[in-house]
C-alpha positions as MATLAB code, in Angstrom:
seq = 'XXXXXXXXXXXXXXXXXXXXXXXXXXXXXXXXXXXXXXXXXXXXXXXXXXXXXXXXXXXXXXXXXXXXXXXXXXXXXXXXXXXXXXXXXXXXXXXXXXXXXXXXXXXXXXXXXXXXXXXXXXXXXXXXXXXXXXXXXXXXXXXXXXXXXXXXXXXXXXXXXXXXXXXXXXXXXXXXXXXXXXXXXXXXXXXXXXXXXXXXXXXXXXXXXXXXXXXXXXXXXXXXXXXXXXXXXXXXXXXXXXXXXXXXXXXXXXXXXXXXXXXXXXXXXXXXXXXXXXXXXXXXXXXXXXXXXXXXXXXXXXXXXXXXXXXXXXXXXXXXXXXXXXXXXXXXXXXXXXXXXXXXXXXXXX';
ca = [
       0.113   -0.118   -0.255;
       1.507    3.237   -1.081;
       0.786    6.850   -1.363;
       0.225    7.992   -4.928;
       0.742   11.701   -5.350;
       1.189   10.685   -9.607;
      -0.490    8.366  -11.555;
       1.394    5.521  -12.885;
       2.012    5.382  -16.599;
      -0.199    3.532  -19.185;
       2.794    1.010  -19.406;
       3.233    0.743  -15.920;
      -0.265   -0.249  -15.585;
      -0.462   -2.355  -18.148;
       2.487   -4.507  -17.052;
       1.165   -4.870  -13.651;
      -1.887   -6.291  -15.207;
       0.220   -9.190  -16.898;
       0.347  -12.286  -14.270;
      -3.527  -11.921  -13.820;
      -4.054  -11.816  -17.531;
      -1.513  -14.594  -18.296;
      -3.880  -17.002  -15.959;
      -6.805  -15.763  -17.553;
      -5.956  -16.283  -21.029;
      -3.859  -19.368  -20.918;
      -4.617  -21.449  -23.698;
      -6.508  -18.858  -25.665;
      -4.091  -16.978  -27.323;
      -3.232  -19.379  -30.049;
      -5.143  -19.559  -33.520;
      -5.695  -15.622  -33.816;
      -6.307  -15.922  -37.425;
      -8.540  -18.824  -37.057;
     -11.248  -16.529  -37.678;
     -10.295  -15.986  -41.547;
      -9.016  -19.478  -41.920;
     -11.034  -22.718  -43.097;
     -12.606  -25.014  -40.938;
     -13.336  -24.368  -37.157;
     -13.631  -20.287  -36.235;
     -12.934  -19.225  -32.770;
     -13.912  -16.132  -31.109;
     -12.459  -15.338  -27.771;
     -14.800  -13.021  -25.831;
     -13.448  -11.133  -22.522;
     -16.119  -10.182  -20.240;
     -17.014   -9.389  -16.698;
     -18.912  -10.589  -13.484;
     -21.021   -7.422  -13.579;
     -24.770   -7.383  -14.162;
     -25.144   -6.494  -18.020;
     -26.585   -7.692  -21.358;
     -23.230   -9.271  -21.577;
     -24.263  -12.184  -18.965;
     -27.432  -12.584  -20.819;
     -25.752  -13.250  -24.158;
     -23.363  -15.801  -22.401;
     -25.880  -17.302  -20.258;
     -28.510  -17.817  -23.350;
     -26.070  -18.921  -25.680;
     -27.179  -16.075  -28.012;
     -23.585  -15.621  -29.573;
     -23.534  -19.398  -30.282;
     -26.717  -19.969  -31.933;
     -26.090  -17.012  -34.196;
     -22.577  -18.634  -35.036;
     -22.955  -22.413  -34.801;
     -19.924  -22.766  -36.550;
     -17.624  -21.130  -34.199;
     -15.777  -22.029  -30.855;
     -16.690  -19.267  -28.626;
     -14.814  -19.091  -25.537;
     -15.797  -16.917  -22.853;
     -12.986  -15.204  -20.509;
     -13.642  -13.427  -16.971;
     -11.778  -10.367  -16.355;
     -11.572   -8.289  -12.981;
     -10.568   -5.184  -14.429;
     -10.340   -3.127  -17.342;
      -6.318   -2.974  -17.006;
      -6.007   -6.781  -17.404;
      -8.633   -6.582  -20.553;
      -6.154   -4.028  -22.335;
      -2.922   -5.997  -21.503;
      -4.741   -8.940  -23.078;
      -5.361   -7.234  -26.158;
      -2.051   -6.011  -26.202;
      -1.203  -10.209  -26.374;
      -3.512  -10.330  -29.202;
      -5.377  -12.796  -26.583;
      -9.195  -11.204  -27.632;
     -11.185  -10.570  -30.277;
     -14.216   -9.079  -28.440;
     -14.071   -7.555  -24.747;
     -16.316   -5.319  -22.359;
     -14.237   -2.609  -21.112;
     -15.137    0.603  -19.066;
     -14.679    4.205  -20.869;
     -11.919    5.165  -18.803;
      -9.471    2.069  -19.729;
      -9.984    2.288  -23.168;
      -9.048    6.336  -23.082;
      -6.160    4.994  -21.394;
      -5.783    2.483  -24.191;
      -6.163    5.087  -26.995;
      -3.812    7.288  -25.574;
       0.523    7.289  -26.363;
       2.374    6.786  -29.223;
       1.539    3.054  -29.818;
      -2.463    2.911  -29.516;
      -3.953   -0.670  -28.629;
      -5.564   -1.952  -31.789;
      -9.042   -2.078  -31.112;
     -11.875    0.046  -31.403;
     -15.532    0.596  -29.666;
     -17.831   -1.438  -31.422;
     -21.088   -1.188  -28.651;
     -22.275    0.364  -25.409;
     -23.115   -2.210  -22.766;
     -24.615    0.485  -20.066;
     -24.279    3.396  -18.769;
     -22.838    3.596  -15.032;
     -25.115    4.516  -12.634;
     -25.527    3.519   -9.149;
     -23.952    0.336  -10.034;
     -20.274    2.035   -9.255;
     -20.277    4.237   -6.350;
     -17.731    5.796   -3.361;
     -18.579    3.985    0.158;
     -16.774    4.952    3.401;
     -16.807    2.360    6.066;
     -19.466    3.791    8.864;
     -17.320    3.134   11.703;
     -14.878    6.118   10.235;
     -17.809    8.636   10.642;
     -17.293   10.015    7.404;
     -20.371   11.489    5.967;
     -18.868   13.830    2.841;
     -16.092   13.452    0.565;
     -14.127   16.095    1.974;
     -13.752   13.719    5.108;
     -11.798   11.609    2.834;
      -8.509   13.755    3.636;
      -5.848   12.089    4.774;
      -7.525    8.621    4.729;
      -7.022    5.181    2.714;
      -9.144    5.023   -0.307;
      -9.103    1.432   -2.222;
      -9.955    1.209   -6.003;
      -9.112   -1.003   -9.204;
      -6.701    1.551  -10.672;
      -7.223    2.349  -14.593;
     -10.561    1.271  -14.163;
     -13.929    3.375  -14.289;
     -14.270    3.713  -10.670;
     -10.480    4.872  -10.483;
     -11.594    7.894  -13.186;
     -14.742    8.503  -10.706;
     -13.134    8.661   -7.979;
     -10.520   11.325   -9.004;
     -13.313   13.156  -10.624;
     -14.947   13.274   -7.121;
     -11.957   14.146   -5.228;
     -11.517   16.993   -7.693;
     -14.950   18.537   -7.014;
     -14.766   18.217   -3.248;
     -11.202   20.353   -3.688;
      -9.055   17.500   -3.183;
      -5.745   16.286   -4.853;
      -5.013   12.351   -5.246;
      -1.795   13.312   -2.938;
      -4.170   14.721   -0.596;
      -5.539   10.698    0.041;
      -3.896    7.829    0.154;
      -4.956    5.843   -3.017;
      -4.629    1.918   -2.941;
      -4.712   -0.295   -5.939;
      -6.856   -3.261   -5.512;
      -9.352   -5.667   -7.211;
     -12.780   -5.685   -5.761;
     -12.399   -9.188   -3.899;
      -9.402   -7.939   -2.006;
     -11.622   -4.478   -1.536;
     -13.494   -6.520    0.428;
     -11.141   -8.396    2.388;
      -9.510   -4.808    3.130;
     -12.751   -3.665    4.193;
     -13.731   -6.159    6.775;
     -10.351   -6.083    8.274;
     -10.686   -2.286    8.540;
      -7.303   -1.496    6.486;
      -8.983    0.719    4.414;
     -11.480    3.882    5.357;
     -13.323    4.244    1.860;
     -13.560    2.527   -1.333;
     -14.769    3.307   -5.175;
     -16.051    0.044   -6.955;
     -18.930   -1.669   -8.674;
     -21.505   -4.350   -8.051;
     -21.232   -7.077   -6.781;
     -18.555   -5.760   -4.207;
     -20.434   -2.555   -3.794;
     -23.536   -4.093   -2.088;
     -21.312   -5.747    0.454;
     -19.687   -2.656    1.355;
     -23.192   -0.993    1.366;
     -24.063   -3.104    4.394;
     -21.697   -1.783    6.962;
     -20.870    1.852    4.881;
     -22.534    5.384    3.677;
     -22.441    6.249    0.256;
     -20.484    9.179   -0.415;
     -21.246    9.637   -4.246;
     -22.319    7.400   -7.192;
     -21.043    7.522  -10.718;
     -24.833    8.095  -11.648;
     -24.315   11.753   -9.584;
     -20.982   12.241  -10.933;
     -22.138   11.353  -14.770;
     -24.727   13.921  -14.210;
     -22.115   16.588  -13.259;
     -20.497   16.015  -16.448;
     -18.206   13.310  -16.102;
     -19.874   10.010  -17.465;
     -18.496    6.663  -17.438;
     -19.588    3.650  -19.708;
     -18.876   -0.181  -20.036;
     -18.090   -0.018  -23.584;
     -17.410   -3.192  -25.637;
     -14.210   -3.190  -27.859;
     -13.526   -5.507  -30.682;
      -9.760   -6.418  -32.210;
      -8.516   -4.685  -35.312;
      -7.476   -7.768  -36.587;
     -11.270   -9.410  -35.982;
     -12.214   -6.146  -37.806;
     -10.249   -6.918  -40.797;
     -10.981  -10.281  -41.220;
     -14.349  -11.847  -40.156;
     -16.664   -8.221  -39.634;
     -19.516  -10.513  -40.347;
     -18.970  -12.386  -36.873;
     -18.757   -8.820  -35.264;
     -22.141   -7.756  -37.023;
     -23.590  -11.285  -35.207;
     -22.421  -10.190  -31.953;
     -23.569   -6.922  -32.074;
     -27.235   -8.290  -32.878;
     -26.603  -10.923  -30.299;
     -25.904   -8.023  -27.766;
     -29.005   -6.197  -29.196;
     -31.502   -8.758  -28.046;
     -30.074   -8.782  -24.769;
     -30.616   -5.227  -24.325;
     -34.156   -5.795  -25.580;
     -34.578   -8.881  -23.508;
     -33.495   -6.684  -20.180;
     -36.902   -4.674  -21.051;
     -39.166   -7.318  -22.445;
     -38.080  -10.311  -20.151;
     -37.419   -8.632  -17.006;
     -37.921  -12.009  -15.109;
     -36.048  -14.381  -17.375;
     -33.174  -11.683  -17.370;
     -32.907  -11.514  -13.616;
     -32.620  -15.549  -13.551;
     -29.802  -15.567  -16.111;
     -27.804  -12.758  -14.284;
     -28.523  -14.231  -11.073;
     -27.373  -17.599  -12.487;
     -23.929  -16.238  -13.913;
     -23.196  -14.509  -10.720;
     -24.214  -17.560   -8.493;
     -26.439  -14.631   -6.404;
     -30.257  -15.002   -5.668;
     -33.060  -13.404   -7.977;
     -33.680  -10.859   -5.725;
     -30.037   -9.847   -5.318;
     -29.824  -10.012   -9.369;
     -32.634   -7.706   -9.348;
     -31.857   -5.354   -7.164;
     -28.355   -5.140   -8.838;
     -29.753   -4.858  -12.560;
     -32.084   -2.080  -11.248;
     -29.161    0.300  -10.485;
     -27.966    0.012  -14.211;
     -28.973    2.336  -16.877;
     -29.451    0.304  -20.108;
     -30.017    1.803  -23.480;
     -31.983    0.358  -26.308;
     -30.118   -0.985  -29.462;
     -31.584    2.068  -30.990;
     -30.432    4.569  -28.599;
     -26.467    2.826  -28.664;
     -26.090    3.840  -32.464;
     -27.984    6.930  -32.188;
     -26.119   10.627  -32.288;
     -26.742   10.833  -28.440;
     -24.379    7.782  -27.999;
     -22.048    5.551  -30.250;
     -23.287    6.920  -33.637;
     -23.176    5.323  -36.812;
     -21.900    5.211  -40.024;
     -22.801    9.193  -40.669;
     -20.334   10.002  -37.948;
     -19.907    8.917  -34.122;
     -22.249   10.322  -31.282;
     -21.511   12.052  -28.356;
     -19.564    9.223  -26.841;
     -16.706   10.820  -28.967;
     -16.552   13.641  -26.882;
     -16.997   11.704  -23.484;
     -13.892    9.837  -24.455;
     -11.900   12.597  -25.265;
     -12.896   14.512  -22.035;
     -11.933   11.767  -20.235;
      -8.607   11.319  -21.693;
      -7.760   14.945  -21.015;
      -8.784   14.551  -17.167;
      -6.820   11.658  -16.584;
      -4.064   13.818  -18.536;
      -4.663   16.599  -16.369;
      -4.532   14.262  -13.027;
      -1.020   12.415  -14.335;
      -3.149    9.652  -14.816;
      -1.418    9.349  -18.813;
       1.170   10.984  -19.992;
      -0.501   12.841  -23.165;
      -4.692   12.863  -23.547;
      -5.381   11.212  -27.212;
      -6.685   14.007  -29.680;
     -10.284   13.945  -30.639;
      -9.216   12.639  -34.316;
      -7.259    9.778  -32.604;
     -10.268    8.536  -30.358;
     -12.597    9.008  -33.715;
     -10.004    6.437  -35.420;
     -10.702    4.298  -32.335;
     -14.562    3.761  -33.274;
     -16.049    1.220  -35.464;
     -19.167    2.125  -36.831;
     -19.840    0.012  -39.912;
     -23.128   -1.787  -39.500;
     -24.290   -0.223  -36.622;
     -27.695    0.993  -38.815;
     -28.470   -2.762  -39.493;
     -28.540   -3.612  -36.017;
     -30.841   -0.341  -34.980;
     -33.394   -0.952  -38.056;
];
């Protein structure tokens, strides 16, 4: 546990995730060109154990049904930093990724070879900053000098920095500790940390003995929204765009099911997360899920006519991270624009 007065470079952040990624993708890094060759094709998909349409696609095997000739491997990740490292190692074709680690990934002189192609959800009450009730902390200003845990290079990390900034605190005014969700819970229970910014389902366990100070919904309303995106590798775009079309259709179906079949969606999420249906229902209620038409609109991802407002959100995120010394330099709007894959979005919306 060390005090952080200046954020680590993108290279260090990615290198730090390498060990975890190596374990996650063992046996999944070969045959990266399989989707372009004859015989069995494969898709390696990274996902989070987090309530979203992604879990419906996985649980109901929507993609397997759409692409019966493919070998589809689902690989669970704990954070966006690990996903970024896996893409650098050419170990993924498609993956969930938060908007903040995506902004990091497209920064620098050697951006990660992937593009955003879908929006899974908009962060709401499902990511939040919580202080242990025993500390007596009731507002963000009260965190000065305290230990705060969050997964570095995540959307929660970005939102935490934004919350501190809005309260007049610098990162050096607190002790920032880089922990993944389950270690955060253990540190919380031991009393090793005073607060944490993290997502569901760990967040709900912290709330039981904590005081919520702010949420990503509030921070987003104040001008710094975060989202869970889905990115596709440049290799897949070049070699098998049809697989991307089928994957988008599956994700669109999942978003529709969240609204048209809430009970079935709850059961699918409960099964994937190993929780009760009551807990799954409560967790899903805290997220903000767009319709496929909204995803492909000018208000969000955009379409073949041009990117939507997400372009500005990602560009602003990069600038903020650079101002906070979390990355060396912010990616330009043109660079971010090049990291959007919009071809075929209109077909999904139809």
